[in-house]
N, C-alpha and C positions, 0 to 999 in steps of 0.2 A: 504494500500500500504506500503510495507516494505521500509526501507531506508538502507544506506550503513553500519549501525551499527547492522542490524538484521542478525543473522547467517542464512546461507542457503547452500544448496548443490551446490558446484561450478561446478559440472559436469552436472547440470540440471537447470541452471539459465535461459537459453533461448533456443528456438528451433533453429536448424541450418537453415540458409537461403536456399532458393531454387534457381532455374535458374533465371537469370536476363538478361535483354537486355544490349548489350555492346554499350555504348555511352560515348565519352570522350570530354570535361571534365565531370566527373560524378557529378550528383546533387542528393540531398536527395530525391527529388521528383521522381527520376528514380528507387528508391529502392522499389520493390514490398513487400519485407519484411523490415519494418522500422527498423532503428538502434535506440538503446537506448542511449540517451545523458544524462540521469538522470533527464529528465523533471518532472517525477512523483516520483522520489525516492531520489534525492540528497538533503541532509539536511545540511546546513552550520552551522558552530559554530564559526564564526568570526576569523578564523585562518589567514586570509589575510586582516584584517580590515585596511582600509586606504591606501592599496597598489595600485600602478598603473602598469598595465601589458599590454604588446604588444604580440599578438599571431598571427603568420603568418599562413595562411591557416585556419583561424578561422571561415570560413563560414559553414563548415560541418565536419562530422566525429569526429576524436579526437580533432580537433581544437574547434569545437562547444561545445563538452562536457567539455573541459577544460575551455572555456570562461564561460559557465554556472556555473561550480563548483567554479571558481575564484570569480564570482559575488556573489554567495550565501555565499561565505566566506568573503565578504566585500570589494572586490577589484573593482576598475574601470578598464574597459577593452577596448583596441583598437584592432581591427582585420584587417588583410590584406586579400585580395582575388582577384581573377581575375575579370575583369569587367563583364564577362558573368555569373558570379556566384552571382550577386547582390541579387537575390531573396533569396538564401540561407543565404547570409550575413545579410539581413534584418530580417530573422527569428531568427538568432543568437542574433542580437541586441535586439530583443523583449524579449528574455529570460533574457538577461543581465539587461535590464531596468525594467522588471517585478520583478527582485530581488532588485530593489531600487538603482541600481548603474548606473553610467554613462557608456554608450556604444557608441563607434564611429567606423566607418569603413573607410578604404582607399583603393579603387580599384586600381589595377595596377599589374604589372608583376615583381616578385622578380628577374628575370633574368636581370633586368636593374639596374645597380649600382646607378644611380641617384635616381631612385624610392626608393631604399632601404634607401638611405641617407635621402630623404625627408620624408619617412615613419616614421623614428625615430624622426625627428624634429617635424613633425605634431603631433605625439603622445605626445611628451613633451609639446608642445604648448596647446593641447586640454585637457590633463589630469593633467598638472602642474608638470610633472616629469615622471621618469621611474624607477621602482623598479624590475620588472620581465620581462625578454625577453624570449619568447618561440619560438624557431625556429622549426616550425612544417610543413611548406609548403613543398610538395614533388611531384615528378613526377616519374611514372614508366610505362613501357609498355612491356608486355611479348613478347619474340621472340623465335624462335626455336633454335637459336644458334648465335654465334658471327658473322657469315657471314650475318645474317639478321639485325644486329644492324647498322643502318646508322650513318654516322658522324653527321647528323642533330639531330638524336635522342640522341646520346651520348652527344652531346653538350648541348641539352636541359636538360637532366638528371643531368649532372654535374653542370650546372649553377643554376638550381632550387634547388638542394639538397645541394651543397657544396659552390659555389660562394656566393649565397645569404646569407648563414649563416655567412660566413667570412665578407661580406660587412655590414650586420646588426650588428654583434658584434662590428666591428670597429667603426661604427657610434654610437652605444648605450653606450659603456663603458664610454666615457667622461661624460655622464649624470647620471651614476650610482654611488652610494656611498656604504659605508660599510653596509652589510646586504642585498644587492641586490643579485639577482639570475638570472643566465642564464641557461636555460634548453633546450637541443637539442634533437630532436626526431631521434633516430637511428633505429635499427631493429634487429630481430634475423638473418636477411640476412647478417649482418656484421660478423656473426660467422658461419652460416650454409648457404652459398650462393647457390641459386637455379640457374642452368645454364640458364634458361629462363629469369632470371632477373640479368644477369651478370653486366650490367652497374649500375643498381640500387644498387645491393649488394656492389659494389665497393665504391659507395658514402657513404653508411651506415657505412662501415668499416672506411672510412675517418672521418666521424663524431665522432666516438668513439675516435679516436686518437687525433683529434682536441680538443675534450672536455678535455681529460686528459692533453694535453699540455697547453691549455689556463687556466685551473684550477690552474696550478702551477704558471703561470704568475700573475694571479689576486688574489691569496690567500693573499699576503701582504696588498692588498687594501680592504680586507674583502668582496670581491665579489666571490660568489660560482658558479661553473660551473659543471653541471651534465648532464647525458643523460638518457632518458627512451627508452628502447628497446622493442617495442611491437612485438608480434607474429602475428598470423592471426586475424585481427580485422575487424569486419563488417562495412565498410565505403563505400561511393560511388566510391572510387578509385578502389575497387576490381572488381565489375561487369563491370566497364568501361575500365579495362585494362587487363582482363583475359578471356580466352575462357570459354563459358558457362559450359562445362563439368567439368572444374576445380572449377568454382564457386559453383556448386551444392554440392560438398563435401568439401568446404572450411572450414578448421579448424578441420576436422574429424580425422586427423592423430595426433592431440595433445593428451597427456595423459588424459586431461579432456574431450576430444572427441567432442569439439565444437569450433566455432569461438568466440572470445571475443567481447564485446560491447564497444563502445567508452568511456562510463562512467567508465568502469572498468580500463581504462588507465588513465583517468583524475585524479583518486585518487593519483597516483604516482606523477603527476605534482603538485598537491596541496601540498603534503608532502614536495617535494623538494623546493617549493617556500616559504614554511613557516619556522618560527623560529625553529620548531621541528627538522629541518635538519641542524641546525647551525654548526655542526661539520662534515658535509658530503660535500665533493667536489672532483671532478675528478672521480666520481663513475657512475656506470650503474645500473639502476633498470630494470630488465626484467619483462615484463607483457605478458606472452606467453603460458599460459595454461599448464605449466609443461615441455615444450621442454627443454632438457638439453643443457646448454651453458657453454663454457669453462670459 
């Protein structure tokens, strides 16, 4: 089995997924074509030894892959997830603990400000501090146009994707010292919005701007703030929020001709969390199969 240090053809790393059943919220068990979180391939090199990380949406997809990679790099990991996603969260925690690290989970909804505040405090209490915050939890639902986006959906998307990031950063920063890192998950949608994801794309653009602004504020304190902008990545969010006909060709329009896998995004989070990125703040790393971004 190859690892992340073994050269390979990036256009032929995985097969494209097939049609999937649409169920939300999505679960890893709903994927007929399993996602790759690095279970068999990720090899750690102690790049995050002794660090304490909180990852929202850490039960599946990019969040699970990042939790696994952080743990194999030597970090203790706390994850947040919706209560109905406990099975996926338990699977993530098993991966963290198999890497020899502490793994804890806190079920709840990041749309609740008090939950976000409690989440940070519980992480600090359980792990003994907080060095890395990954704002990864997100919600999307495709619609045919703005007329079909209800106020209820718009409110859910903004609170999950933007409000929660704001609340979590506000709660976490007092616990973070020089060398700490905040990493926010944006998207290619911030730069190339799809009409069917108008509300989601709006929040992702906001995340980019929030990242750049907060990075300037926290730079004098030695806390770095960056964002990872994934393109089409194969996670449970995709078949649970997109029509089957779009899922079948998901990622085929990228220059590399395929959807990415969660572990391929996790590498960027590891880099930004590590001391290797000590002079990088306010930046965006795109992981999108070659889609041109401004």
